[in-house]
C-alpha positions, 0 to 999 in steps of 0.5 A: 386450811390456809394451805388449801385455799392458797393452793386452790386459789392459786391453781384456778387463777393460773388455769384462768389466765390464758382464757382472757381478761373477762374470765380471770377478772370475774374470778378476782372480783369474786374474791372479795377477801383477797382483793388488796393482795392480788398484784398485777405485772407490767402487762396488767395480767394477775399474779398470785402474790397472796402468801399463806399468811395473807389468808386471814379468813380461809373459810370466807375465801373458800366460800368465795372460790366455791361461789365462783365455781357455782357461777362460771359459765362453763362446768369446771373440773378441779383436780386436787393432788395429794388430797390426803394431806388435808387429814393432817391439817391442824383444824379437824373439821377440814374434810367435813367443811369441804365435803359440805361445799362439794356437795352443794356445788352443782357446776364442778366435778372433782377428782381427788388423787393421792400417793398415800393409798391407805389414807385415801382409802380411810377417807372414802371408805370409812363410815365416820369420815365426811367423804364416805361414799362420796366418790367412785374409786379407781386405783391407778396401776403402773404403766404397762412396761412395753407401752412405757419403753416405746414411749421412752425410746420415742422421746430419746430418739429426739437426742439420737438415743435408744435404751435397750429392753434389758436396760429399761426393764431393770430401770422399770422394776428397780422402781416398781414402774413408778413414773416419777422415778423413771422419768427422773432417771431417763431424764438423767440419761437423756441429758448426761450421757452424750457419747453413747446412741444405745443405753445399757444396764450399766448406764442406768446404774451409773445414772442412778449412782449419780442421783444418789450422790447428789442427794446424799447430803440431803439424805444425811441431814434427813436422817439426822432427824431420827433417833438411832433406833428409828433409823435402824428400823428404817434401814431394816425395812429398806434392806428387807424389801417390802416386808409384810410383818415387822413384828415376826420373830424372823424379821426381829432377829434378822436385824437384832430388833426388840418388838417395842422398839419396832412398834414405837419407831413404825408409828413415828416413821409412818407419821412423818412419811419416811415409810408407808403401808400399802397392799399389806407391805411396808416400804419407804416412800422415797425410793431413792433413800431406800437405795441409798440405805441398801448398802 
């Protein structure tokens, strides 16, 4: 709960600072439980210097934040990304606590987003969960490939570059059109390749190889946390490419795995966000890690 209160308070203050002293001062005056831990810069502007450990009474601070939202002179829009992480907090009443406050807050609308579709679906469609049927659900699909290509070339042109349709198609499909990865590689192409006006598929592959090389040590450290069997299952999922069944004889025989080994490993890999299960298939959460395990 402390982490959520910290992020929400910091996010609101950051959004209010450009709107003037009167606006952010009203918010800070509402946060009586944190008043002694808010600092100011040399220009008199507030800084969110609060540490997670400084939030001694998160329930009270959360009440104060929602009191501000209810009293704000204009309707508020609160967007919370990776909302599913609250399900992993040690406090088991976080969802119910937030649901109650949100339900009673009439001056704010909330947008909840998350990358773990199965967890988000459980939170909002399970009868036993506090957020059951509390919101309209919308799935965000990947940006259309041609629309994305036009967008990419618009920005690449500022550096006198263009990416070919074939090269972009390779990049787009390699990462399933997921914006974070596509943008990351495009940024590498934008900044690192300076002598070519037209970027081709080999340039994309070169940029991806460079990223994997940069991440190699971090991934080695990450994989060191896994047992040999867990690592074996992770590599099998990466190399198979979105398997729908990890218990089929074909999968088990192909990667020389036992059913009990897979069952135990998958639970750990899901719990620790190495893999996810969405749309009936298993896949690695980190696409760069997945590529690094292919060879």
